[in-house]
C-alpha positions as CSV (number, residue, x, y, z in Angstrom):
1,M,83.7,110.3,83.0
2,K,83.5,110.6,87.5
3,T,87.1,111.0,89.2
4,A,88.4,110.7,92.3
5,I,91.5,111.3,94.4
6,T,92.4,108.8,97.2
7,N,93.8,110.2,100.5
8,W,96.8,107.7,99.4
9,S,98.4,110.2,97.1
10,F,99.4,112.1,100.3
11,H,100.8,109.5,102.2
12,R,103.6,111.5,102.6
13,E,102.2,114.7,104.2
14,I,99.4,112.6,106.5
15,M,102.6,109.8,107.6
16,G,104.5,113.1,108.2
17,G,102.0,115.1,110.0
18,R,101.6,117.6,107.6
19,M,97.9,116.9,107.1
20,D,95.1,115.1,108.6
21,I,92.2,113.7,107.2
22,A,89.8,117.5,107.3
23,G,93.2,118.8,105.5
24,F,92.9,116.0,102.5
25,L,89.2,116.6,102.4
26,S,89.6,120.1,101.6
27,E,92.5,119.7,99.3
28,A,90.4,117.2,97.2
29,K,87.7,120.2,97.6
30,R,90.3,122.9,96.3
31,L,90.9,121.0,93.3
32,D,87.7,120.7,92.4
33,Y,86.9,117.5,93.0
34,K,83.0,115.8,93.7
35,A,84.7,112.3,95.2
36,V,87.1,111.2,97.5
37,E,88.7,107.7,98.4
38,L,89.4,106.8,101.6
39,L,91.7,104.5,103.7
40,A,90.8,102.8,106.3
41,A,94.2,103.0,108.2
42,W,93.4,106.4,108.6
43,T,89.4,106.5,108.7
44,N,88.2,103.6,111.2
45,T,86.9,104.5,114.8
46,P,84.0,105.9,115.3
47,E,84.7,109.2,115.9
48,Q,87.1,109.4,112.6
49,M,84.1,108.2,110.7
50,K,81.5,110.6,111.9
51,E,84.3,113.2,111.5
52,A,85.0,112.5,107.5
53,R,81.5,112.0,106.9
54,S,80.7,115.2,108.5
55,R,83.2,116.9,106.2
56,A,82.9,115.1,103.2
57,D,78.9,116.2,103.3
58,D,79.4,119.9,104.2
59,L,81.9,120.2,101.5
60,G,79.4,118.2,99.0
61,L,82.0,115.3,98.3
62,K,81.0,111.6,98.0
63,V,83.0,109.0,99.7
64,C,82.8,106.4,95.9
65,C,85.6,103.9,97.6
66,Y,87.0,103.0,100.9
67,D,90.1,100.6,101.5
68,V,90.6,97.9,103.2
69,S,94.1,96.3,103.2
70,N,93.8,92.6,104.0
71,N,96.3,89.9,103.8
72,F,94.2,86.5,102.9
73,C,97.6,84.2,103.1
74,V,97.5,83.6,106.5
75,T,95.7,81.0,108.7
76,G,93.4,80.6,111.7
77,S,92.6,82.9,114.1
78,D,94.5,85.4,111.6
79,L,92.8,84.6,109.1
80,D,89.7,85.1,110.9
81,S,90.8,88.9,112.0
82,Q,91.6,89.6,108.3
83,I,87.8,88.8,107.7
84,A,86.2,90.4,110.1
85,D,88.5,93.6,109.2
86,V,87.1,93.5,105.3
87,K,83.4,92.7,106.9
88,K,84.0,95.9,109.3
89,G,84.8,97.8,105.9
90,I,81.5,97.2,104.5
91,E,79.9,98.7,107.4
92,A,82.2,101.3,107.4
93,A,81.5,101.7,103.7
94,L,77.8,101.8,104.4
95,Q,78.5,104.3,106.7
96,L,80.6,106.5,104.8
97,G,77.8,106.5,101.5
98,A,80.5,104.3,99.5
99,R,79.6,101.2,97.8
100,V,82.6,100.2,96.4
101,I,85.5,98.6,99.0
102,R,88.8,98.4,97.7
103,V,90.1,94.8,98.8
104,F,93.3,92.9,98.5
105,S,93.9,89.1,97.4
106,G,97.0,88.3,99.9
107,S,101.0,88.5,100.5
108,Q,103.2,86.2,99.2
109,K,105.0,83.8,101.9
110,K,108.8,82.4,101.0
111,G,107.1,78.7,99.0
112,L,103.8,79.7,98.6
113,A,103.1,79.1,94.8
114,F,100.3,81.0,93.3
115,E,97.6,78.5,93.0
116,A,97.9,77.3,96.8
117,A,97.4,80.9,97.7
118,R,94.1,81.4,95.1
119,G,92.7,78.9,96.9
120,M,93.1,80.4,100.3
121,I,91.9,83.7,98.6
122,V,89.2,82.0,97.3
123,E,88.3,80.7,99.9
124,A,87.8,83.7,102.4
125,F,86.1,85.9,99.9
126,Y,83.6,83.2,99.9
127,R,83.0,83.6,103.6
128,I,82.3,87.4,102.9
129,A,80.4,87.8,99.6
130,P,77.2,87.3,101.2
131,E,77.4,89.5,103.3
132,A,78.3,92.0,100.9
133,E,76.0,90.9,98.4
134,A,73.6,91.5,101.3
135,A,74.7,94.9,102.0
136,G,75.0,96.3,98.2
137,I,78.5,96.4,98.6
138,T,80.9,95.8,95.6
139,M,84.5,94.3,96.8
140,A,86.7,95.9,94.5
141,M,90.1,93.4,94.4
142,E,92.9,95.8,93.3
143,N,96.2,93.9,91.4
144,H,98.4,94.6,94.5
145,G,101.1,92.8,95.5
146,R,102.9,89.3,93.9
147,L,99.6,87.2,94.0
148,A,97.3,89.6,91.7
149,A,100.1,91.2,89.8
150,T,98.5,89.9,86.4
151,S,95.4,90.4,84.4
152,E,95.3,86.6,84.6
153,Q,95.4,86.2,88.3
154,V,93.5,89.0,88.9
155,M,90.3,87.2,86.6
156,R,91.2,83.8,87.5
157,I,90.6,84.6,91.4
158,I,87.2,86.7,90.7
159,K,85.8,83.9,88.1
160,S,86.7,81.7,91.1
161,V,84.4,83.1,93.9
162,G,82.0,83.4,91.2
163,S,79.7,86.5,93.7
164,P,78.5,89.6,92.0
165,A,79.9,91.2,94.8
166,L,83.8,90.8,93.6
167,K,84.9,92.8,91.1
168,S,88.6,95.0,90.2
169,T,90.1,97.8,91.3
170,L,92.1,97.9,87.9
171,D,95.7,99.8,89.0
172,T,96.6,101.0,85.7
173,G,100.4,101.5,87.6
174,N,100.5,98.1,89.4
175,F,100.4,96.0,86.2
176,T,104.6,96.8,85.4
177,I,105.1,95.0,88.2
178,G,104.0,92.1,86.9
179,D,105.4,93.0,83.4
180,E,102.5,93.3,82.0
181,D,100.9,96.0,79.4
182,P,97.9,98.1,81.2
183,V,96.6,98.5,78.2
184,V,96.4,94.9,77.2
185,A,95.5,94.2,81.0
186,A,92.6,97.0,80.7
187,R,91.3,94.9,78.2
188,N,91.1,92.2,79.4
189,L,89.2,92.9,82.8
190,A,87.7,95.3,81.4
191,T,84.0,93.9,81.9
192,L,84.8,93.4,86.0
193,V,86.3,96.7,86.7
194,A,84.2,98.5,89.4
195,H,86.9,101.3,90.3
196,V,90.4,102.4,89.0
197,H,93.3,103.9,90.6
198,V,94.9,106.4,88.3
199,K,98.6,106.1,88.8
200,D,101.5,106.5,85.9
201,I,104.9,104.7,85.8
202,S,107.5,104.9,83.4
203,W,109.9,101.9,82.8
204,D,112.3,102.7,79.9
205,N,116.2,103.0,81.2
206,V,115.3,103.9,84.7
207,Q,117.5,104.3,87.3
208,G,117.6,104.8,91.2
209,E,116.6,102.0,94.1
210,P,113.2,101.6,95.8
211,P,111.4,103.6,97.3
212,Q,111.6,106.1,94.4
213,V,111.4,103.0,92.0
214,F,109.8,99.7,92.1
215,V,111.3,96.4,90.9
216,S,109.2,94.1,88.9
217,N,108.8,90.3,88.9
218,T,111.3,90.2,86.3
219,G,114.0,92.8,88.4
220,R,113.1,95.4,86.0
221,K,112.7,99.3,87.2
222,V,110.1,101.3,87.1
223,R,109.1,104.5,88.3
224,P,105.8,106.4,89.6
225,E,105.3,109.3,87.9
226,V,103.0,112.7,87.8
227,I,99.7,111.4,86.0
228,G,100.3,112.2,82.0
229,E,104.3,112.4,82.5
230,G,105.1,108.8,82.6
231,Q,104.7,106.2,79.6
232,I,101.1,104.4,80.6
233,D,98.4,105.3,77.4
234,F,96.0,106.4,79.6
235,A,93.7,107.2,76.4
236,K,94.2,103.7,75.3
237,I,92.4,102.7,78.5
238,F,90.1,104.6,79.3
239,R,88.6,103.8,76.2
240,I,88.3,100.5,76.4
241,L,87.1,101.2,79.3
242,K,83.9,103.4,78.7
243,N,83.0,100.8,75.5
244,A,83.0,98.0,78.3
245,G,80.6,100.1,80.1
246,F,82.5,101.3,82.9
247,N,80.5,103.9,85.6
248,G,82.7,104.3,88.5
249,H,85.5,106.5,89.4
250,L,88.9,107.1,88.3
251,S,90.6,108.3,91.3
252,L,94.2,109.9,91.4
253,E,96.7,108.2,93.1
254,Y,99.8,109.9,92.9
255,E,102.9,107.8,94.2
256,G,105.3,109.8,92.1
257,N,108.6,111.2,93.7
258,D,107.3,115.4,93.5
259,P,106.6,117.0,96.3
260,E,102.6,115.8,96.9
261,P,100.7,118.8,96.9
262,D,102.9,119.9,93.4
263,G,102.5,116.3,91.7
264,V,98.8,115.8,92.7
265,A,98.0,119.0,91.3
266,R,99.9,118.7,88.1
267,S,98.2,115.0,88.1
268,T,94.7,116.2,88.7
269,A,95.0,118.3,85.7
270,N,96.1,116.2,83.5
271,L,93.4,113.6,84.9
272,I,90.3,116.2,83.9
273,K,91.7,116.3,80.2
274,L,92.4,112.6,79.9
275,A,88.9,111.7,81.5
276,E,87.1,114.7,79.4
277,A,88.7,113.6,76.1
């Protein structure tokens, strides 16, 4: 199975000014990745786009996914702006040579129930889907936040839109926020998955406070780990995806508490073994 790495795996290094896009791409190459995933937050100006594409090409790296962090649970001009951001993401992906963009659903506000939010999210995707279809770009919606926390929520949104341009980014760790077994979620969504975020989590007897731990919908504490050192059964998940014909990338998204250079290196070694099994 094909592997990749998202630059969110180095978010503390990047936000701390210790790594830039060129440094990330060089590190990805050093770790022997063939593909990378880039966040729009750090690669969005014409200069940044040109630099990223040129540097990736020089290193023989494919940009497999471009990440847009949209929120469709807004109205009026705010919604128009969010939709415009996703459409810009489609254009950016084409410039970078990617055919997948990671998208979100929306952020839950107080008093906004899932059914009402789902209508807002679906309507926004309706407005974007024709453009994505025409461009040959797949919007892969991540199970992120409280409105797309479970496989059922993700499936209902995708099927309600009914576009071949809207699929799933399966984040293996985020399902634990919705108190769902990631293996069960993978089985439910397998035929809809276009992209995978490989994230490991522990949930037994977890102590600590955010941001070192996450808190699920029911108040359970879960802790991000080095890939292969947590409790997620990647062997089962990858087998499910493979049997469903998944041909996208398994993209490492390290969020553990160990220093990123070390945590990413250990995660990479374990991911390679799991992907080749």
